[in-house]
N, C-alpha and C positions, 0 to 999 in steps of 0.2 A: 504494500500500500504506500502511495506517495505521501511523503511528509511535506506539509505546506505551512507557511507562516501566515498567520491571520493578518489581514490588513483591512482597516475600515474603509479604504478608498477604492479597492479593486475587488471585483467579484472573484470568488473562489471557484476553481474548476477541478474536474476529476474527483468529485466528492464521492466517497464510499459510504458504507453502512455506518461506520463510527461517526463520520462527520455529519451525515443527515440526521443521525440520532441526537445530535446536539440540539437540533430544532425540534425533532419529534421523538422523544424517548420511547414512545409506544412501538416504534419500529422494531425494537428488540423483542417485543412480545410475539412477533410472527415466528412460529416454530420452524417453518420451512425455510432453510437458509437460501435456497435458490430464489424463492419468492421475495424474501427480505432484500436480497441484493438487487433484484429487478425493480422493486419499489424505490430503493435508493437511487438507481440509475435514472429512473423517470424524473425524480426530483432534481438530480444533478443537471439534467438537460433543461428542465423548466427554469431553474435558477440561472443557469449560464446563458440562456437565450432569451429570457424575458426582458421586460422593460424596453420594448422596442428594439431588441437586439443588443442592448448595452449590458444586460445581465444585472443581477442583484447581489449586493453583499448581504451577509447574514444580518448586519446591523440595520440595513435598509428594510429587509423583510420583517424583522422584528418590530419595526416602527410603523408598518402599514396597518391602518385601521382594519378591524374585522370586516366591515362592509362599507361601501360608499353610499349606501341607501338608507342608513339609519341615524344620521346625524353624528354628532361628536360624543362617543361614549368611550369609557375606559376599558376597552377590550380590543386586542389586536387580532390580525388575521391568523398569526401563528397560535395565539392562545385559543382562538376559536377552533382550529383544527385539533389541537390537543384536547380541548374540552369534548369535542364530538367523539373522538376515539374512546375516551374514558367513559362517556355516556353509553356508547355502543356496547362496550365490554360489560358494563353494569346491567344494561337492559337485557342482554343475552343471558346473563346469570339469573336474573329475576324470572325471565320467561321459562328457562329450563327448570327452575325449581317450582314454578307455579302451575304450569300446564300439566294436566294428567297424561296427555299424549306426548309422544316424543317429538321434539322440534328439531329438525335437521339443520342446525346452524353450523355453518362452516366458519369457525372462528378466525382462521388465518385469512380467509377471503374477506370477512367482515372488517378486520383490522386494516388489511391492505386497502380495501375500498374506502374506508373512512379516511385513511391517510392520503389517498390519491384523488378523492372526489373534487378537490379544489386545486389540483396540481396545474390546471390550465390557467389559473388566475395570474400567476407571474407573467404569462404571455398576454393576458387580457389587460393587465394594468400597465401603465406607463407613467412618466412624469412630464408635467408641462414645463414651460420656460422658467417658472418660479420654483420648480422642484416639488410641486404638489403632486401627489399620486392621484391619477385620474384613469378612467376607462379610455384606453388608447383607441386609435382608429381601427387597428386590427381587432381589438376586443369588441368594438361595436359591430364589426362584421361577423365575427365568429366567437360566440360565447364559450366560457371555460368548460362546460360539459363536453363540447365537441373537440376542443384542443386537448383536453384531458384524455379523451379516448384515443386521439391520434398519437399522443405521446406514449400512452400505455401500450397500444398495439405495436408501436415501433420497438418497444423493449420486451415484447413477449409476455406481457401480463395476461393471465387467464381471462377467458370470456366472462366468467362469473364476476370477476372484479371490474372489468370494463363495463359490465351491466350496471353496477352500482354507480360508477362515474357518470354514465350516460343518463341514468334515470333519477339521480338524486334531487334535481331541481324540477321546475315546472315542465321542462322538456320531457320528463318521464310520466306526466300525469295521465297520458292516454295509453300507457303500457302497463302490463301486469308486472309489478315489481317482485323481485325475489324476496325471501324473508330478510336476507342481509340488507337489501336495498330499502325495504320498509323500515327497518331499524334505523339505518343511517338517515334516511329522509326525515324521520321525525326528530331525531337528535339534532340534525342540522337546523330545522325550523324552530325547535325549542330555543336555541341560541338566537336565531334571527328575529323571531317574534318578540322575545324579551328585549333584544337590542333596540328594535323599533320603539317599543314601549318606553324604554329608558331614554332614547333619543328625543322622543316627543316631550317627555317630562322635563328634560334638560333645556329644550328649546323654550318651553313656557317660562322657565325660571330666569332665562337670560333677557 
């Protein structure tokens, strides 16, 4: 594995599992080593090629707000993804202990899908002339579920995981979601709906 020096001003490239796990610790919960490495490879490319081709530093990514659609709230994009993964793991545990029938949850696919659902957002996001993070021209043309699937396909991610990426947002509302996709979809919107609520409340106070 290549050893790299962290720099706040230059995007890091050739990121492996250990480096991507700095952003997403739950990556290490994927038991299948091959899948774990593929998830890291997807994120490596998303980080290196996003922001209009300029790439992102870890510091920049950690500063990106959770969503551009909910006002100014104290939650970041990275924190949201980590929140969703932990919610998915917790939900799966509750379901498996609560249902009388067997629920065929594929945990590695669930975790991988939760980690990759928004991997297209680094490509969707860009910075304007002032340095503000905005939805770039490319992001307006091709939303992150599509770019996420494209990246995942390129790196050999299983179809079950690409299904989660493809169907997690409103693009999947007319499809029959898998159990793993249902779990992630609701975890994602728990964060999003609460973020909108908090954003509206903050706007009223200002």
